[in-house]
N, C-alpha and C positions, 0 to 999 in steps of 0.2 A: 447519689450521682453513683451510679453500677463501677464497676472498676475491671481491670482485668484479669483479678485475681478471682472476679463474680463470674465474668464468661466462663474461664477455664475449669472453672467447679461447676456450672450449668450443662457445661456439656462434658465432663469429664474427660480433662484434658490438662498437660501440663501449661503452665503459663505460656512458655517458650512457644510452644505450637501456637497458641493464639496468636503469638507476637509473628511469628510466619506466615499466617493468615494475612496478618493487617500489612507485613510491611512486605511478605511477597519475597523475601529473601531466602527460604529454603522450600524444596517441593514438601504439599501436605496433601494427604491423597480428596479424591472429590467427595468420600463419603464421613471425614475426619472436618474438611472443609464446610460441609454442607452442616454438621451437627453445630459446629462453632458460628456460623452466619446467623443461624435458626438462634444460637443462645444471644447473640449481640442484639436481635432482634428482638425478642422474647425483654430482654431487660434495657432496652433502649441504652443501648452502650455507643460512646461517641468517641473519636478521638482527642485526646489534648494534644494538638500537634505543637505547640508550643512550649510545652514540659518535656516531650520526647526530643523535641528538637537539643533545646539543651541537658537533657538527659545524656545525649548522642553524639553532637555536636551537628546532626545532621539539619539540612533544611527540610528533609521529606516531600523534596519541588524535584521536578525534572525538567530541564530547558527543552523546548523542543524547537528546533533550529531550522527555519523556515526559509527557502527563497520562490519569492514570487515571481513568476516570469510571465512575464505577459503574452508568451504562445503556449500556458496550457491552461489548461480550463479547473475553472475554483472551482465552482461546485464537487467535483468529484475530489478536490484538495479539500476541501472541508469536510468528506467523510471520513478524512485517516485522521484530521485534526480530532473531531467528535472521537473516533474508536482511541485514540490515543489518552484522552480525556478519562473517558471511561473505564479501561485497561490501569489507568496508572491510580484512578480513583479506588478501585477496586483492591490495590494493596495500600492502601495508605497514603498513597500521595500525592500532590496537588502538581499540575504543571502552569509552567509559564511561558508565554512564545519569543522566542526572539525572531523577529522579525526586521533587523536591519539589514541597510544595503549593503556593508560588508559583514557578509556570515564572518570570515575568518576572525576580524576583531573584537565580531557579540562572544564568540566562542571564548576568545584569547580574557574578555571583561570577565566572562561567566567564571572561565579558570581563575581568576588572580583573586577574585572576589570571593570565591566558594557562594556564589549564589545560590546555588543547585547540587543535587549529590548528585548527578548525572546529565547526560546530553542526548537527544534523540535528534539525529538530523534527517531529513527530507529531502526530498529533490537531489539526490546526489549525484556525482557528478563523475566521471573516470578518473580526471585527475582534479581532484576536487581541493580547494584551498582551505577547506573548513578542516581538513584531515589534518594538517602539519601542526598548529598546538595541540591538538589532542594525542600525538603520534610523541610528539615532543616530552607532555608530562605527563603522559599514561592515564591521564582521567579517562575516567569510568564513560563511556557512550557507547550508542552501537549505531548503525549506520542502516537508516530503510533504503536500499536499494544496493548493489552487487558490481562494484566498481573491481576492474581486473587487477588492481591492489590495496587491496582494503589499510597497509600500514597497518596492519600487528589491531586494526578495530574490530570489535565484532559486526556482525554484517548479517541484516533479515531483510527477507525481498518473498515477493512472490516469483516463482520460478517462472521471469516472461518469456526464455529461451525454449522452455516445454510447451506454453500455451501457442505460442506459434505453430510449434510442430502439429498440438492436436488437431488446430483449425485447419493449416495448409494438408494433413491426413484426410481431414473429414472432405475437403471440397475435389481433394483426388478418388478418393475413395467412390465419392459421386460419381467420378469419369470426368470432372472437369479439367482443361486443359489448359485454362487459362484464365485470369482473374484481376479486377482493380482492386490496386492494394493502397485502401483509402488511408495515409498514414499523418502522422503531426507535421506541421511546418518543420523548414530544413534545420532553422535555427537551433533544434532542438538534439537533430542529431551531431550536428558542428559544434553544439556547445556539450556534447558528451552526455548527456540525459542518461545515466543507467538501463532506465526501463524501457526506453525506444528506441534505442541503439542494438541492446540483448536482444530483442522482439524480433530488430527488424533483420540483422543477421540470421537468427535461425529461422524468421520465414523464408529469406531469401534461398539458402541453403537447402532447407527440407524440401521448398520448392521444384530447385534444380533437381535434386534426386527424385522428384518425381514425377519430373516432366511436365509441371505447373509451369509457365509464364506469366510472372507476375509484371503487372503495368504499374507503375507508383505515380500514388494522385496526392500529393501533399495539400493538404486542405486546413487555414487558418482557422483560429476556436472564435474569433467576431463574428456574433449570430450572424447579420448579414454575410457576412464575407464567406460563412460555412452555406447558407442557403445557396446562393449566389455558386459558390464554384461546385457543390452536389449537383444543382441543376445543369452545369454546364457539362458535367462529368456525364450524368446519367442520359443525357439528349444525344453524346455525343457519339457516331454509329461507327466510330473507331475504335473505342473503349472495349474493353469486354461487359457480356452480361453480369458475372458473379462478382461479389463484392467481400471483398476482407477489408474487416477496418481495426484496425488501431489508434482510435483518438475520439475519446470523447464526444467531445462535443459535435463530432460530423454524427454519432451515431445515434445520438439526442435529436440531432435535428434530423436526420434521415425517413422516419415516418411521414413530416409532413411537408419533405419535397417529392418524397412518393406519390403521396396524396394529392398533391398539385399538380405533377404531371400525368396523375392516373393511373399510375403504376402500381401492379400487386406482389407481395413476396408470398408463393414462391413463383408465383406463375410467370411474371416479367422480369425478373431480377432474383436470384440468390444470393442470400448475405449468412458470413459469416462473422463474430466481430470477439472483441474484447475489452469489457468493460465491468465497474464496477457493478454490483447488484444495486446497491441502492440506486444506481441511474435507471435500469431497468426497471425499477418498482416507481421511479417518481414518473418516467415516458413510458412508461406499459413496452417496454420493448421483448416482444416474441421472436428472438434470433435464435438459432442456434449460437452458443457461447460460451466463452470461458468465464464466465463473472469474476473480476480481483473479491476480495474479501482483505477489505479493511480489518474487520477486527480481528480475522485469525495474524494476521500481518502485526497489530497494533499488541495484540495477548505476547504474541512470541516477542518482539523486543524488548515489550518494558518485562517479560520474563530473562530474557539475556540481559538486560539491565542490571535486575534486580541478584540475579546470580553472580555481576562481575562486580557488584560493590560487595557482596559478601566474599567472593573472591579474588578479589585485584590482582593475583599473579597465574591465575590460570590462563593455557595459554585461550588463542581468540578463535570465535568459535565463527560459521557461517550457518544460516539455518534458512532453505530457500523452502518455501508451502507450497505445498504441490498443487497444481494445479486440475480442476475437474471442467470434463467440457458436457455443457449443459445441453441435451440435444430438443432441437424445437423443428416443426416443419417449415424450416426456413430453407430449404437446399433440395432443389429439384434436380433429380439425375441428369446428366448432361445428354443433348441430343444424338 
């Protein structure tokens, strides 16, 4: 059976460099990483995680703390869970899902029992109760969200505010002066979900600056409710014919509702959206959009968490993934 020393010799690097690639504790250049990965594949090397845990007092496991909210779109959340599992595995870690209803208590138990080496918090709120035990203990953790006060905890997310500005600017540049803002259910905003609130605030602020009137239309995530709400909104003559969408369930269902009503994009309706790239692939969406990138967010979050484990006393960091506008032919010039 190949050893880490065998891999190091094959790749022409030190054992510590191989270890850095396996654990993600330190940066390794892409060229060196590629040589090590090729050596691992050639030698069929596998990590003995049990032996490593005994030697390092580590579990080689990350805990992903998830709050399942009925107002959220589960398929979109699932793409993040897969991305985190992949990113962690590439760095030699397994993933344990912590889905208890009392998220703060789940965090306390994970910390007290040293069940995981670090925590990744999804569905972060502006005043998230799960932060208290992390802040008090200083346990390695990273937030996938951007709360106003992270309490000294590392945070990574897509820059939702910048994404909102890109989409609003695109509509305004095309001459549109009003748009239907198809958004999440109200409870996500009142609950403080950071991805929803940051997008909303930035969209409304930028729209005011650009002279674009936004008419807000909250849409639930249940399939039949989504279809009924969209159908009513698209047939309401009082509502704008241009759509700015930040609701994964709504953008997934929109092509079906448009087809039911015999409406075409952009001839009858102009559409821009923020949704995940995986959602675009699954539902064959061809709208001008900012496609959230769960893989980029997951890799950045896992990198930050590995850095935190390696250097627990370093200052907290915040990393926002820069959004990119993917222009399609879904926005017609305003009349």
